[in-house]
DSSP file (Angstrom, degrees, kcal/mol; ACC not computed):
  #  RESIDUE AA STRUCTURE BP1 BP2  ACC     N-H-->O    O-->H-N    N-H-->O    O-->H-N    TCO  KAPPA ALPHA  PHI   PSI    X-CA   Y-CA   Z-CA
    1    1 A X     >        0   0    0      0, 0.0     4,-1.9     0, 0.0     5,-0.1   0.000 360.0 360.0 360.0 -39.9    5.7   -2.8   24.2
    2    2 A X  H  >  +     0   0    0      1,-0.2     4,-2.4     2,-0.2     5,-0.2   0.887 360.0  53.7 -64.0 -37.9    4.5    0.2   22.3
    3    3 A X  H  > S+     0   0    0      1,-0.2     4,-2.4     2,-0.2    -1,-0.2   0.894 107.6  50.7 -63.2 -38.6    7.9    0.5   20.6
    4    4 A X  H  > S+     0   0    0      2,-0.2     4,-2.0     1,-0.2    -1,-0.2   0.876 109.4  51.7 -65.4 -36.7    7.6   -3.1   19.5
    5    5 A X  H  X S+     0   0    0     -4,-1.9     4,-2.1     2,-0.2    -2,-0.2   0.925 110.6  47.0 -65.9 -44.4    4.1   -2.4   18.1
    6    6 A X  H  X S+     0   0    0     -4,-2.4     4,-2.4     1,-0.2    -2,-0.2   0.901 110.3  53.3 -64.2 -39.7    5.4    0.6   16.1
    7    7 A X  H  X S+     0   0    0     -4,-2.4     4,-2.3     1,-0.2    -1,-0.2   0.890 108.3  50.3 -62.6 -37.6    8.3   -1.5   14.8
    8    8 A X  H  X S+     0   0    0     -4,-2.0     4,-2.7     2,-0.2    -1,-0.2   0.885 108.0  53.0 -67.4 -37.3    5.8   -4.1   13.6
    9    9 A X  H  X S+     0   0    0     -4,-2.1     4,-2.1     2,-0.2    -2,-0.2   0.932 109.2  49.3 -60.8 -45.1    3.8   -1.5   11.9
   10   10 A X  H  X S+     0   0    0     -4,-2.4     4,-2.1     1,-0.2    -2,-0.2   0.918 111.5  48.9 -60.7 -43.1    6.9   -0.3   10.1
   11   11 A X  H  X S+     0   0    0     -4,-2.3     4,-2.8     1,-0.2    -1,-0.2   0.896 107.7  54.9 -63.3 -39.5    7.7   -3.9    9.1
   12   12 A X  H  X S+     0   0    0     -4,-2.7     4,-2.5     1,-0.2    -1,-0.2   0.891 109.1  47.8 -61.1 -38.9    4.1   -4.4    7.8
   13   13 A X  H  X S+     0   0    0     -4,-2.1     4,-2.3     2,-0.2    -1,-0.2   0.862 110.4  50.9 -72.1 -34.5    4.5   -1.4    5.6
   14   14 A X  H  X S+     0   0    0     -4,-2.1     4,-2.7     2,-0.2    -2,-0.2   0.911 111.5  49.2 -65.6 -40.8    7.9   -2.6    4.3
   15   15 A X  H  X S+     0   0    0     -4,-2.8     4,-3.1     2,-0.2     5,-0.2   0.934 109.7  51.8 -59.7 -46.2    6.1   -6.0    3.6
   16   16 A X  H  X S+     0   0    0     -4,-2.5     4,-2.6     1,-0.2     5,-0.2   0.913 111.3  46.5 -59.9 -43.8    3.3   -4.1    1.8
   17   17 A X  H  X S+     0   0    0     -4,-2.3     4,-2.9     2,-0.2    -1,-0.2   0.942 113.1  49.9 -63.0 -46.6    5.8   -2.2   -0.4
   18   18 A X  H  X S+     0   0    0     -4,-2.7     4,-2.0     2,-0.2    -2,-0.2   0.927 113.1  45.9 -57.4 -47.4    7.7   -5.5   -1.1
   19   19 A X  H  X S+     0   0    0     -4,-3.1     4,-1.7     2,-0.2    -1,-0.2   0.908 113.7  48.1 -66.1 -42.5    4.5   -7.3   -2.1
   20   20 A X  H  X S+     0   0    0     -4,-2.6     4,-2.4    -5,-0.2    -1,-0.2   0.904 110.5  53.3 -62.6 -39.8    3.2   -4.5   -4.2
   21   21 A X  H  X S+     0   0    0     -4,-2.9     4,-2.6     1,-0.2    -2,-0.2   0.876 104.0  55.9 -62.4 -38.2    6.7   -4.3   -5.9
   22   22 A X  H  X S+     0   0    0     -4,-2.0     4,-2.0     1,-0.2    -1,-0.2   0.905 111.2  43.7 -61.2 -41.2    6.4   -8.0   -6.7
   23   23 A X  H  X S+     0   0    0     -4,-1.7     4,-2.6     2,-0.2    -2,-0.2   0.852 109.9  55.9 -73.4 -33.9    3.2   -7.5   -8.5
   24   24 A X  H  X S+     0   0    0     -4,-2.4     4,-2.4     2,-0.2    -2,-0.2   0.946 110.4  45.7 -60.2 -46.4    4.5   -4.4  -10.2
   25   25 A X  H  X S+     0   0    0     -4,-2.6     4,-1.7     2,-0.2    -2,-0.2   0.906 111.4  52.3 -62.9 -42.3    7.4   -6.5  -11.6
   26   26 A X  H  X S+     0   0    0     -4,-2.0     4,-0.6     1,-0.2   118,-0.2   0.916 112.2  45.6 -61.0 -43.3    5.0   -9.3  -12.6
   27   27 A X  H >< S+     0   0    0     -4,-2.6     3,-0.8     1,-0.2     6,-0.2   0.889 111.1  52.3 -67.4 -39.1    2.9   -6.8  -14.5
   28   28 A X  H 3< S+     0   0    0     -4,-2.4    -1,-0.2     1,-0.2    -2,-0.2   0.778 105.6  56.0 -69.5 -25.1    5.8   -5.1  -16.2
   29   29 A X  H 3< S+     0   0    0     -4,-1.7     2,-0.3    -5,-0.2    -1,-0.2   0.664  88.3  95.2 -78.6 -16.6    7.2   -8.5  -17.3
   30   30 A X  S X< S-     0   0    0     -3,-0.8     3,-0.6    -4,-0.6   112,-0.1  -0.560  75.3-137.8 -78.0 137.0    3.9   -9.3  -19.1
   31   31 A X  T 3  S+     0   0    0      1,-0.3     2,-0.3    -2,-0.3    -1,-0.1   0.892 100.7  13.5 -58.8 -38.6    3.8   -8.4  -22.9
   32   32 A X  T 3  S-     0   0    0    109,-0.2    -1,-0.3    -3,-0.0     3,-0.1  -0.740  83.6-153.7-138.9  86.9    0.3   -7.0  -22.4
   33   33 A X    <   -     0   0    0     -3,-0.6   105,-0.1    -2,-0.3     5,-0.1  -0.345  36.9 -94.4 -61.5 141.0   -0.6   -6.5  -18.8
   34   34 A X     >  -     0   0    0      1,-0.2     4,-1.8   103,-0.1     3,-0.5  -0.324  26.8-135.8 -57.9 132.1   -4.4   -6.7  -18.2
   35   35 A X  H  > S+     0   0    0      1,-0.3     4,-2.1     2,-0.2     5,-0.2   0.880 105.5  55.5 -56.2 -40.2   -5.9   -3.2  -18.3
   36   36 A X  H  > S+     0   0    0      1,-0.2     4,-2.3     2,-0.2    -1,-0.3   0.867 104.2  54.1 -63.2 -35.3   -8.0   -4.0  -15.2
   37   37 A X  H  > S+     0   0    0     -3,-0.5     4,-2.5     2,-0.2    -1,-0.2   0.902 107.9  49.4 -65.2 -40.9   -4.9   -5.0  -13.3
   38   38 A X  H  X S+     0   0    0     -4,-1.8     4,-2.3     2,-0.2    32,-0.2   0.888 110.7  51.1 -65.3 -38.4   -3.3   -1.6  -14.1
   39   39 A X  H  X S+     0   0    0     -4,-2.1     4,-1.9     2,-0.2    -2,-0.2   0.905 110.0  49.2 -64.6 -41.3   -6.5    0.1  -13.0
   40   40 A X  H  X S+     0   0    0     -4,-2.3     4,-2.3     2,-0.2    -2,-0.2   0.917 110.7  50.3 -64.3 -42.1   -6.4   -1.8   -9.7
   41   41 A X  H  X S+     0   0    0     -4,-2.5     4,-2.4     1,-0.2    -2,-0.2   0.900 107.7  53.8 -63.3 -38.6   -2.8   -0.9   -9.2
   42   42 A X  H  X S+     0   0    0     -4,-2.3     4,-2.3     1,-0.2    26,-0.3   0.885 108.3  50.6 -60.3 -38.5   -3.7    2.7   -9.8
   43   43 A X  H  X S+     0   0    0     -4,-1.9     4,-2.7     2,-0.2    -2,-0.2   0.897 107.3  52.5 -67.0 -40.8   -6.4    2.4   -7.1
   44   44 A X  H  X S+     0   0    0     -4,-2.3     4,-2.5     2,-0.2    -2,-0.2   0.932 110.2  49.2 -58.3 -45.1   -3.8    1.0   -4.7
   45   45 A X  H  X S+     0   0    0     -4,-2.4     4,-2.3     1,-0.2    -2,-0.2   0.914 109.8  51.8 -60.4 -44.4   -1.6    4.0   -5.4
   46   46 A X  H  X S+     0   0    0     -4,-2.3     4,-3.2     1,-0.2     5,-0.3   0.945 110.4  47.9 -57.0 -49.3   -4.5    6.3   -4.8
   47   47 A X  H  X S+     0   0    0     -4,-2.7     4,-2.1     1,-0.2     5,-0.3   0.908 110.4  50.9 -62.4 -43.1   -5.3    4.7   -1.4
   48   48 A X  H  X S+     0   0    0     -4,-2.5     4,-1.3    -5,-0.2    -1,-0.2   0.911 116.7  42.2 -59.2 -41.6   -1.7    4.8   -0.3
   49   49 A X  H  X S+     0   0    0     -4,-2.3     4,-2.4    -5,-0.2    -2,-0.2   0.918 113.8  47.8 -73.2 -45.1   -1.5    8.5   -1.2
   50   50 A X  H  X S+     0   0    0     -4,-3.2     4,-2.4     1,-0.2    -2,-0.2   0.896 111.8  49.5 -68.9 -38.9   -4.8    9.7    0.1
   51   51 A X  H  X S+     0   0    0     -4,-2.1     4,-2.6    -5,-0.3    -1,-0.2   0.898 111.7  48.8 -67.8 -37.8   -4.5    8.0    3.5
   52   52 A X  H  X S+     0   0    0     -4,-1.3     4,-2.2    -5,-0.3    -2,-0.2   0.927 111.6  49.8 -65.6 -42.6   -1.0    9.5    4.0
   53   53 A X  H  <>S+     0   0    0     -4,-2.4     5,-2.9     1,-0.2     4,-0.4   0.897 111.4  49.4 -62.1 -39.4   -2.3   12.9    3.0
   54   54 A X  H ><5S+     0   0    0     -4,-2.4     3,-1.2     3,-0.2    -2,-0.2   0.938 110.8  49.3 -64.4 -45.8   -5.2   12.6    5.5
   55   55 A X  H 3<5S+     0   0    0     -4,-2.6    -2,-0.2     1,-0.3    -1,-0.2   0.875 115.6  43.5 -60.4 -37.3   -2.9   11.5    8.3
   56   56 A X  T 3<5S-     0   0    0     -4,-2.2    -1,-0.3    -5,-0.2    -2,-0.2   0.402 110.2-123.0 -90.3   2.8   -0.5   14.4    7.6
   57   57 A X  T < 5 +     0   0    0     -3,-1.2    -3,-0.2    -4,-0.4     2,-0.1   0.897  57.6 156.7  56.2  44.0   -3.5   16.8    7.2
   58   58 A X      < -     0   0    0     -5,-2.9     2,-0.2    -6,-0.1    -1,-0.1  -0.414  53.5 -70.1 -92.4 171.1   -2.3   17.8    3.8
   59   59 A X        -     0   0    0      1,-0.1     3,-0.3    -2,-0.1    -1,-0.1  -0.425  41.1-168.8 -61.8 128.8   -4.2   19.2    0.9
   60   60 A X    >   +     0   0    0     -2,-0.2     3,-2.2     1,-0.2    -1,-0.1   0.288  56.3 107.1-104.1   8.2   -6.6   16.6   -0.5
   61   61 A X  T 3  S+     0   0    0      1,-0.3     3,-0.2     2,-0.1    -1,-0.2   0.758  77.1  56.4 -63.5 -23.2   -7.7   18.4   -3.7
   62   62 A X  T 3  S+     0   0    0     -3,-0.3    -1,-0.3     1,-0.2     2,-0.3   0.392  95.3  71.5 -86.0   4.5   -5.6   16.1   -5.8
   63   63 A X    <   +     0   0    0     -3,-2.2    -1,-0.2     1,-0.1     3,-0.1  -0.510  56.2 116.2-119.9  62.6   -7.4   13.0   -4.4
   64   64 A X        +     0   0    0     -2,-0.3     2,-0.7    -3,-0.2    -1,-0.1   0.833  66.9  55.2 -95.6 -39.3  -10.9   13.2   -6.0
   65   65 A X        -     0   0    0     -3,-0.2     3,-0.5     1,-0.1    -1,-0.2  -0.860  60.0-164.6-104.3 111.0  -11.0   10.0   -8.1
   66   66 A X  S    S+     0   0    0     -2,-0.7   -19,-0.2     1,-0.3   -20,-0.2   0.563  89.6  52.3 -70.7  -4.8  -10.3    6.8   -6.2
   67   67 A X  S    S+     0   0    0    -21,-0.1    -1,-0.3   -23,-0.0   -24,-0.1  -0.545  79.6 176.6-127.1  66.5   -9.8    5.1   -9.6
   68   68 A X        -     0   0    0     -3,-0.5     2,-0.9   -26,-0.3   -26,-0.1  -0.217  34.8-117.2 -69.7 162.9   -7.3    7.3  -11.4
   69   69 A X        +     0   0    0    -27,-0.1     2,-0.3   -26,-0.0    -1,-0.1  -0.766  47.6 161.7-103.8  86.8   -5.9    6.3  -14.9
   70   70 A X        -     0   0    0     -2,-0.9   -28,-0.2   -32,-0.2     2,-0.1  -0.767  36.4-124.2-100.4 150.0   -2.2    5.8  -14.4
   71   71 A X     >  -     0   0    0     -2,-0.3     4,-2.4     1,-0.1     5,-0.1  -0.424  32.4-106.2 -77.8 167.5    0.1    4.0  -16.7
   72   72 A X  H  > S+     0   0    0      1,-0.2     4,-2.4     2,-0.2     5,-0.1   0.891 123.4  53.2 -62.6 -39.0    2.1    1.1  -15.3
   73   73 A X  H  > S+     0   0    0      2,-0.2     4,-2.1     1,-0.2    -1,-0.2   0.892 109.0  48.9 -63.6 -39.4    5.2    3.4  -15.5
   74   74 A X  H  > S+     0   0    0      2,-0.2     4,-2.8     1,-0.2     5,-0.2   0.898 109.8  51.9 -66.3 -39.7    3.4    6.1  -13.5
   75   75 A X  H  X S+     0   0    0     -4,-2.4     4,-2.9     2,-0.2    -2,-0.2   0.919 108.2  52.1 -60.6 -43.0    2.4    3.5  -10.9
   76   76 A X  H  X S+     0   0    0     -4,-2.4     4,-1.9     2,-0.2    -2,-0.2   0.941 113.1  43.8 -57.6 -49.4    6.0    2.3  -10.6
   77   77 A X  H  X S+     0   0    0     -4,-2.1     4,-2.3     1,-0.2    -2,-0.2   0.927 115.9  46.5 -63.8 -46.5    7.2    5.9  -10.0
   78   78 A X  H  X S+     0   0    0     -4,-2.8     4,-2.9     1,-0.2     5,-0.2   0.870 108.6  56.0 -67.0 -36.8    4.4    6.7   -7.6
   79   79 A X  H  X S+     0   0    0     -4,-2.9     4,-2.1    -5,-0.2    -1,-0.2   0.936 111.1  44.1 -59.2 -46.5    4.8    3.5   -5.6
   80   80 A X  H  X S+     0   0    0     -4,-1.9     4,-1.7    -5,-0.2    -2,-0.2   0.899 114.2  49.3 -67.0 -40.8    8.5    4.3   -5.0
   81   81 A X  H  X S+     0   0    0     -4,-2.3     4,-2.0     1,-0.2    -2,-0.2   0.927 112.5  47.6 -63.4 -45.1    7.7    7.9   -4.1
   82   82 A X  H  X S+     0   0    0     -4,-2.9     4,-3.0     1,-0.2     5,-0.2   0.865 106.0  58.9 -65.9 -35.4    5.0    6.9   -1.7
   83   83 A X  H  X S+     0   0    0     -4,-2.1     4,-2.3    -5,-0.2    -1,-0.2   0.932 107.8  46.1 -57.9 -45.8    7.2    4.3   -0.1
   84   84 A X  H  X S+     0   0    0     -4,-1.7     4,-2.1     2,-0.2    -1,-0.2   0.902 113.2  49.4 -64.9 -40.9    9.7    7.0    0.8
   85   85 A X  H  X S+     0   0    0     -4,-2.0     4,-2.3     2,-0.2    -2,-0.2   0.916 111.6  48.5 -65.1 -42.8    7.0    9.3    2.1
   86   86 A X  H  X S+     0   0    0     -4,-3.0     4,-3.1     2,-0.2     5,-0.3   0.900 108.7  54.4 -64.0 -40.6    5.5    6.5    4.3
   87   87 A X  H  X S+     0   0    0     -4,-2.3     4,-2.3    -5,-0.2    -1,-0.2   0.927 109.7  47.0 -59.2 -44.6    8.9    5.6    5.6
   88   88 A X  H  X S+     0   0    0     -4,-2.1     4,-1.4     2,-0.2    -1,-0.2   0.921 113.7  48.1 -63.6 -43.0    9.4    9.2    6.8
   89   89 A X  H  X S+     0   0    0     -4,-2.3     4,-0.5     1,-0.2     3,-0.3   0.946 114.9  44.4 -61.9 -48.2    6.0    9.3    8.3
   90   90 A X  H >< S+     0   0    0     -4,-3.1     3,-0.6     1,-0.2    -1,-0.2   0.814 106.5  60.1 -70.4 -30.2    6.4    6.0   10.2
   91   91 A X  H 3< S+     0   0    0     -4,-2.3    -1,-0.2    -5,-0.3    -2,-0.2   0.874 110.0  43.1 -62.4 -36.4    9.9    6.8   11.3
   92   92 A X  H 3< S+     0   0    0     -4,-1.4    -1,-0.2    -3,-0.3    -2,-0.2   0.526  88.6 119.4 -86.6  -6.9    8.5    9.9   13.2
   93   93 A X    <<  -     0   0    0     -3,-0.6     2,-0.3    -4,-0.5    -3,-0.0  -0.360  46.8-160.9 -66.4 135.3    5.5    8.0   14.6
   94   94 A X    >>  -     0   0    0     -2,-0.1     4,-1.0     1,-0.1     3,-0.5  -0.777  31.1-112.1-112.4 159.3    5.2    7.8   18.4
   95   95 A X  H 3> S+     0   0    0     -2,-0.3     4,-0.7     1,-0.2     3,-0.5   0.864 118.0  56.4 -56.3 -36.0    3.2    5.5   20.6
   96   96 A X  H 34 S+     0   0    0      1,-0.2     3,-0.5     2,-0.2     4,-0.4   0.858 101.6  56.2 -65.7 -34.4    1.0    8.4   21.6
   97   97 A X  H X4 S+     0   0    0     -3,-0.5     3,-0.8     1,-0.2    19,-0.3   0.779  93.2  70.5 -69.8 -25.8    0.1    9.2   18.0
   98   98 A X  H 3< S+     0   0    0     -4,-1.0    19,-2.4    -3,-0.5    20,-0.3   0.893 104.7  38.5 -59.1 -40.8   -1.2    5.6   17.5
   99   99 A X  T 3< S+     0   0    0     -4,-0.7    -1,-0.3    -3,-0.5    -2,-0.2   0.487  94.2 110.9 -91.5  -2.0   -4.2    6.2   19.6
  100  100 A X    <   -     0   0    0     -3,-0.8    16,-2.6    -4,-0.4     2,-0.3  -0.315  58.6-141.0 -68.2 155.2   -4.8    9.7   18.5
  101  101 A X  E     -A  115   0A   0     14,-0.2     2,-0.3    15,-0.1    14,-0.2  -0.815  17.5-175.9-114.4 158.7   -7.8   10.5   16.4
  102  102 A X  E     -A  114   0A   0     12,-2.2    12,-2.9    -2,-0.3     2,-0.5  -0.973  21.0-128.2-148.0 159.1   -8.2   12.8   13.4
  103  103 A X  E     +A  113   0A   0     -2,-0.3     2,-0.3    10,-0.2    10,-0.2  -0.934  34.5 159.2-113.2 132.5  -11.0   14.0   11.2
  104  104 A X  E     -A  112   0A   0      8,-2.3     8,-2.0    -2,-0.5     2,-0.2  -0.991  36.1-111.7-149.4 152.6  -10.8   13.8    7.4
  105  105 A X  E     -A  111   0A   0     -2,-0.3     6,-0.2     6,-0.2     2,-0.1  -0.548  24.5-133.5 -83.8 150.6  -13.2   13.8    4.5
  106  106 A X    >   -     0   0    0      4,-2.1     3,-1.9    -2,-0.2    -1,-0.1  -0.246  46.5 -81.5 -84.0-173.3  -13.7   10.8    2.3
  107  107 A X  T 3  S+     0   0    0      1,-0.3    -2,-0.0     2,-0.1    -1,-0.0   0.684 133.4  53.5 -68.9 -15.5  -13.8   11.2   -1.5
  108  108 A X  T 3  S-     0   0    0      2,-0.1    -1,-0.3     0, 0.0     3,-0.1   0.416 120.9-107.7 -94.9   0.8  -17.4   12.4   -1.4
  109  109 A X  S <  S+     0   0    0     -3,-1.9     2,-0.4     1,-0.3    -2,-0.1   0.439  71.1 143.1  90.8  -0.2  -16.5   15.1    1.2
  110  110 A X        -     0   0    0      1,-0.1    -4,-2.1    -5,-0.1    -1,-0.3  -0.619  48.3-128.1 -78.5 127.8  -18.2   13.3    4.2
  111  111 A X  E     +A  105   0A   0     -2,-0.4     2,-0.3    -6,-0.2    -6,-0.2  -0.515  30.3 177.3 -79.5 140.8  -16.2   13.8    7.4
  112  112 A X  E     -A  104   0A   0     -8,-2.0    -8,-2.3    -2,-0.2     2,-0.5  -0.987  25.8-130.8-139.1 149.6  -15.2   10.9    9.5
  113  113 A X  E     -A  103   0A   0     -2,-0.3     2,-0.3   -10,-0.2   -10,-0.2  -0.873  31.2-176.9-100.4 134.7  -13.2   10.6   12.7
  114  114 A X  E     -A  102   0A   0    -12,-2.9   -12,-2.2    -2,-0.5     2,-0.4  -0.941  27.6-127.4-131.4 150.2  -10.4    7.9   12.6
  115  115 A X  E >>  -A  101   0A   0     -2,-0.3     4,-1.8   -14,-0.2     3,-0.6  -0.833  27.4-129.1 -91.5 136.0   -7.9    6.5   15.1
  116  116 A X  H 3> S+     0   0    0    -16,-2.6     4,-2.3    -2,-0.4     5,-0.2   0.901 106.1  52.9 -54.3 -48.1   -4.4    6.5   13.6
  117  117 A X  H 3> S+     0   0    0    -19,-2.4     4,-1.8   -17,-0.2    -1,-0.3   0.840 107.9  52.3 -62.4 -31.6   -3.6    2.8   14.3
  118  118 A X  H <> S+     0   0    0     -3,-0.6     4,-2.4   -20,-0.3    -1,-0.2   0.892 108.8  49.7 -69.2 -39.0   -6.9    1.8   12.6
  119  119 A X  H  X S+     0   0    0     -4,-1.8     4,-2.5     2,-0.2    -2,-0.2   0.906 108.6  52.8 -65.9 -40.9   -5.9    3.8    9.4
  120  120 A X  H  X S+     0   0    0     -4,-2.3     4,-1.7     1,-0.2    -1,-0.2   0.917 111.2  46.3 -61.2 -42.3   -2.5    2.2    9.4
  121  121 A X  H  X S+     0   0    0     -4,-1.8     4,-1.9     1,-0.2     5,-0.2   0.907 111.0  53.6 -65.6 -40.8   -4.0   -1.3    9.5
  122  122 A X  H  X S+     0   0    0     -4,-2.4     4,-2.2     1,-0.2    -2,-0.2   0.908 105.7  54.5 -57.1 -44.2   -6.5   -0.3    6.8
  123  123 A X  H  X S+     0   0    0     -4,-2.5     4,-1.5     1,-0.2    -1,-0.2   0.941 112.5  38.5 -63.2 -49.9   -3.8    0.8    4.5
  124  124 A X  H  X S+     0   0    0     -4,-1.7     4,-1.1     1,-0.2    -1,-0.2   0.787 117.7  49.0 -79.2 -21.3   -1.7   -2.3    4.4
  125  125 A X  H  X S+     0   0    0     -4,-1.9     4,-2.3    -5,-0.2    -1,-0.2   0.789 105.1  60.8 -79.8 -26.3   -4.7   -4.7    4.5
  126  126 A X  H  X S+     0   0    0     -4,-2.2     4,-2.0    -5,-0.2    -2,-0.2   0.939 106.2  45.1 -62.5 -47.4   -6.3   -2.7    1.6
  127  127 A X  H  X S+     0   0    0     -4,-1.5     4,-2.2     1,-0.2    -1,-0.2   0.898 110.3  55.7 -62.4 -39.9   -3.4   -3.4   -0.7
  128  128 A X  H  X S+     0   0    0     -4,-1.1     4,-1.2     1,-0.2    -1,-0.2   0.923 106.0  51.2 -59.3 -45.3   -3.4   -7.1    0.4
  129  129 A X  H >X S+     0   0    0     -4,-2.3     4,-0.9     1,-0.2     3,-0.7   0.938 112.2  45.6 -56.6 -49.3   -7.1   -7.4   -0.6
  130  130 A X  H 3X S+     0   0    0     -4,-2.0     4,-2.3     1,-0.2    -1,-0.2   0.777 102.1  64.7 -72.1 -25.0   -6.4   -5.9   -4.1
  131  131 A X  H 3X S+     0   0    0     -4,-2.2     4,-2.3     1,-0.2    -1,-0.2   0.824  96.5  59.7 -65.6 -28.1   -3.3   -8.1   -4.6
  132  132 A X  H <X S+     0   0    0     -4,-1.2     4,-1.4    -3,-0.7    -1,-0.2   0.908 106.4  46.2 -61.4 -41.5   -5.7  -11.1   -4.5
  133  133 A X  H  X S+     0   0    0     -4,-0.9     4,-2.2     1,-0.2    -2,-0.2   0.907 110.8  52.6 -66.0 -41.3   -7.5   -9.5   -7.5
  134  134 A X  H  X S+     0   0    0     -4,-2.3     4,-3.1     1,-0.2     5,-0.3   0.877 103.0  58.8 -62.4 -37.2   -4.2   -8.9   -9.2
  135  135 A X  H  X S+     0   0    0     -4,-2.3     4,-2.2     1,-0.2    -1,-0.2   0.926 108.3  45.0 -58.2 -45.5   -3.2  -12.6   -8.7
  136  136 A X  H  X S+     0   0    0     -4,-1.4     4,-2.9     2,-0.2    -1,-0.2   0.932 115.1  47.2 -63.8 -46.4   -6.3  -13.7  -10.6
  137  137 A X  H  X S+     0   0    0     -4,-2.2     4,-1.9     2,-0.2     6,-0.2   0.889 112.0  49.2 -66.3 -40.2   -5.7  -11.1  -13.4
  138  138 A X  H  <>S+     0   0    0     -4,-3.1     5,-2.8     2,-0.2    -1,-0.2   0.932 114.0  46.8 -64.1 -44.6   -2.0  -11.9  -13.8
  139  139 A X  H ><5S+     0   0    0     -4,-2.2     3,-1.6    -5,-0.3    -2,-0.2   0.941 113.0  48.1 -61.6 -48.0   -2.8  -15.6  -14.0
  140  140 A X  H 3<5S+     0   0    0     -4,-2.9    -1,-0.2     1,-0.3    -2,-0.2   0.811 109.6  54.4 -63.3 -29.7   -5.6  -15.1  -16.5
  141  141 A X  T 3<5S-     0   0    0     -4,-1.9    -1,-0.3    -5,-0.2  -109,-0.2   0.379 121.6-106.3 -86.4   4.9   -3.4  -12.9  -18.6
  142  142 A X  T < 5S+     0   0    0     -3,-1.6    -3,-0.2     1,-0.2    -2,-0.1   0.568  76.4 132.9  84.9   8.8   -0.7  -15.6  -18.8
  143  143 A X      < -     0   0    0     -5,-2.8     2,-0.7    -6,-0.2    -1,-0.2  -0.277  63.7 -97.9 -86.0 176.4    1.7  -13.9  -16.4
  144  144 A X        -     0   0    0   -118,-0.2     2,-0.4    -2,-0.1  -115,-0.1  -0.860  32.8-138.8 -99.8 116.9    3.6  -15.4  -13.4
  145  145 A X        -     0   0    0     -2,-0.7     2,-0.2   -10,-0.1  -122,-0.1  -0.595  18.6-136.6 -74.1 125.9    1.9  -14.8  -10.1
  146  146 A X        -     0   0    0     -2,-0.4     2,-0.7  -127,-0.1    -1,-0.0  -0.529  17.0-114.9 -79.6 151.5    4.5  -13.9   -7.4
  147  147 A X        +     0   0    0     -2,-0.2    -1,-0.1     1,-0.1  -125,-0.0  -0.776  42.0 166.6 -82.7 117.1    4.2  -15.4   -4.0
  148  148 A X        +     0   0    0     -2,-0.7    -1,-0.1     4,-0.1  -129,-0.1   0.108  19.8 135.3-124.8  22.5    3.5  -12.5   -1.7
  149  149 A X    >>  -     0   0    0      1,-0.1     4,-1.5  -130,-0.0     3,-0.7  -0.342  69.0-110.6 -62.4 155.5    2.4  -14.1    1.6
  150  150 A X  H 3> S+     0   0    0      1,-0.3     4,-2.3     2,-0.2     5,-0.1   0.866 119.0  57.4 -58.4 -36.5    4.1  -12.5    4.6
  151  151 A X  H 3> S+     0   0    0      1,-0.2     4,-2.3     2,-0.2    -1,-0.3   0.846 101.4  56.1 -66.7 -31.3    6.2  -15.6    5.2
  152  152 A X  H <> S+     0   0    0     -3,-0.7     4,-2.4     2,-0.2    -1,-0.2   0.888 107.9  49.2 -63.8 -38.2    7.6  -15.2    1.7
  153  153 A X  H  X S+     0   0    0     -4,-1.5     4,-2.2     2,-0.2     6,-0.3   0.910 107.9  53.4 -64.4 -43.0    8.7  -11.7    2.7
  154  154 A X  H  X>S+     0   0    0     -4,-2.3     6,-1.9     1,-0.2     5,-1.4   0.895 111.0  46.3 -61.6 -39.5   10.2  -13.1    5.9
  155  155 A X  H ><5S+     0   0    0     -4,-2.3     3,-0.9     4,-0.2    -1,-0.2   0.926 111.1  52.7 -65.1 -43.8   12.3  -15.5    3.7
  156  156 A X  H 3<5S+     0   0    0     -4,-2.4    -2,-0.2     1,-0.3    -1,-0.2   0.830 113.6  42.7 -62.9 -32.5   13.2  -12.8    1.3
  157  157 A X  H 3<5S-     0   0    0     -4,-2.2    -1,-0.3    -5,-0.1    -2,-0.2   0.510 114.6-114.3 -92.0  -5.4   14.5  -10.6    4.1
  158  158 A X  T <<5S+     0   0    0     -3,-0.9    -3,-0.2    -4,-0.6    -4,-0.1   0.469  85.8 116.8  87.3   0.8   16.2  -13.4    6.0
  159  159 A X  S   <S+     0   0    0     -5,-1.4     2,-0.4    -6,-0.3    -4,-0.2   0.780  81.0  37.6 -73.1 -25.5   14.0  -13.3    9.0
  160  160 A X  S    S+     0   0    0     -6,-1.9     2,-0.3    -9,-0.1    -2,-0.2  -0.931  76.7 170.4-118.7 149.3   12.8  -16.8    8.2
  161  161 A X        -     0   0    0     -2,-0.4     2,-0.3    -5,-0.0    -6,-0.0  -0.995  35.9-107.1-155.1 155.4   15.1  -19.5    6.8
  162  162 A X              0   0    0     -2,-0.3    -2,-0.0     1,-0.1     0, 0.0  -0.640 360.0 360.0 -80.6 141.2   15.2  -23.2    6.1
  163  163 A X              0   0    0     -2,-0.3    -1,-0.1     0, 0.0     0, 0.0   0.379 360.0 360.0-120.5 360.0   17.4  -25.2    8.5
C-alpha cells in the first residue's frame, strides 16, 4: 500500500509539472503576457525550489525572496530544472521517509517542524492554487487558458480515454 501511495505522489508531481508547463506555454504564446502572471509563475518556481531544498537539507541562502523577479524564459528553464530535481528526489523516496519529520526555517528564519508527506502535498497544491490566478490573468490578457484539471492530464497521458 505504501508503494502505491508513493507512486501516486510521483504521479501528482508529474501532473503538477504538466499543468505548470501548460500555463508556461500559454504565457509564452501571448504577445504581451501579464506582468503579474510572470510574477506569480516566479513565485511558483520559488516554492518548488525552496521546499525541495528544505527537504534535502540544502543551503537556503538563495531563497530569501518568495517573489523573485524572473523573466518568462528564466521561469521556463528553472521549471524544467526543478522537474528533474524533483524526479530524482521522489525516485529515491521510501515509505519510511513519508512519515519522517524535519525542521527548516521559513523565509523569515522562523523554524518549523514538518512531516515529509505534508510538505509534498503542500507543494503540488500550492501550484494548483496559483494556476487559478494564472487562469484569470491569461483570460484577462486575451490569452488561451489551458485546461489543467487532473482528468485532462489523465486524458493527455492515456490513463483516461473516451470509449
